[in-house]
C-alpha positions as CSV (number, residue, x, y, z in Angstrom):
1,M,0.2,0.1,0.1
2,Q,1.1,3.2,0.1
3,L,1.5,5.6,2.7
4,T,-1.4,8.2,1.2
5,S,-4.1,5.1,1.7
6,F,-2.7,4.6,5.5
7,K,-2.8,8.7,5.3
8,K,-6.5,8.3,4.3
9,I,-7.2,5.2,6.5
10,Y,-5.8,7.3,9.5
11,R,-8.1,10.4,8.2
12,I,-11.5,8.0,8.1
13,T,-10.7,6.4,11.5
14,S,-9.9,9.8,13.8
15,N,-13.6,11.1,12.4
16,C,-15.5,7.9,13.3
17,F,-14.3,7.8,16.6
18,G,-13.6,11.2,17.2
19,S,-17.2,12.3,17.2
20,P,-18.7,12.9,20.8
21,K,-21.8,10.2,19.7
22,M,-19.0,7.4,18.6
23,L,-17.2,8.2,21.9
24,R,-20.3,7.8,23.9
25,I,-21.2,4.0,22.4
26,L,-18.0,3.1,22.6
27,Q,-18.0,3.9,26.8
28,V,-21.2,2.0,26.7
29,L,-20.0,-1.1,24.9
30,A,-16.9,-0.8,27.6
31,V,-19.3,-0.9,30.5
32,L,-21.2,-4.2,29.4
33,S,-18.7,-5.6,28.6
34,L,-16.9,-5.5,31.5
35,T,-20.5,-6.1,33.0
36,G,-20.8,-9.2,31.5
37,L,-17.3,-10.4,31.9
38,A,-17.9,-9.8,36.0
39,T,-19.6,-12.8,36.7
40,Q,-16.7,-14.7,35.4
41,V,-15.2,-13.3,38.6
42,F,-16.4,-15.7,41.2
43,A,-14.5,-19.0,41.0
44,V,-15.0,-21.5,43.4
45,D,-11.8,-23.4,45.0
46,L,-11.8,-27.1,44.0
47,L,-9.1,-27.5,46.2
48,S,-10.0,-25.7,49.2
49,G,-10.5,-29.6,51.1
50,T,-7.4,-30.7,50.4
51,D,-4.5,-30.3,52.9
52,T,-1.8,-31.1,50.0
53,L,0.9,-28.5,51.2
54,K,0.4,-28.7,55.3
55,G,1.4,-32.5,55.5
56,T,2.7,-35.4,53.6
57,G,2.5,-33.0,50.2
58,K,4.8,-31.0,52.0
59,K,7.6,-33.5,52.4
60,Y,7.0,-34.7,49.3
61,L,7.9,-31.5,47.7
62,Y,10.9,-31.0,49.5
63,I,12.1,-34.5,48.9
64,A,11.3,-33.9,44.9
65,E,13.2,-30.3,45.1
66,C,16.5,-32.0,46.7
67,V,16.6,-34.9,44.2
68,I,15.6,-32.3,41.2
69,S,18.5,-30.0,43.1
70,L,21.1,-32.6,43.6
71,L,20.7,-34.3,39.6
72,V,21.3,-30.9,38.7
73,Y,24.4,-30.3,40.7
74,I,26.0,-33.4,39.5
75,Q,24.8,-32.4,36.0
76,S,26.6,-28.8,36.5
77,K,28.9,-29.8,39.3
78,N,27.6,-25.8,40.5
79,V,27.3,-25.4,44.5
80,M,25.0,-22.5,44.1
81,V,22.1,-25.3,42.5
82,L,22.8,-27.2,46.0
83,I,22.0,-23.7,48.7
84,G,18.6,-23.0,46.1
85,I,17.6,-25.8,48.5
86,V,17.6,-23.8,51.2
87,V,16.7,-20.6,49.6
88,V,13.4,-22.4,47.8
89,A,12.5,-24.2,51.1
90,I,12.4,-20.6,53.2
91,F,10.8,-18.5,50.5
92,F,8.0,-21.3,50.3
93,N,7.8,-21.7,53.8
94,I,6.9,-17.8,54.3
95,M,4.5,-17.6,51.5
96,L,2.8,-20.3,52.9
97,T,3.1,-18.4,56.3
98,M,1.7,-15.4,54.8
99,T,-1.3,-17.0,52.7
100,G,-2.8,-18.6,55.8
101,S,-1.8,-22.3,55.0
102,V,0.4,-22.9,57.4
């Protein structure tokens, strides 16, 4: 396309959307669409009855993390990977405490 055709398209759209009537229509459509989406906000927590991260799930999560970090350490020979076990465990405990799960 030529540059003049882009200018023409821009001029047509700016004239169309620049009018107060069209802006009002767009505002009403935005409010209606947000109102329609508001019903999707409330969700049911499907895992609310489980205690995965309170008991055995937390223990297995730490075991899996240690095994994976040991395998990565063996592959990379980087000591920082092993330090990552402690850092992630502390972060995980802080996040569970902040959310009230523990």
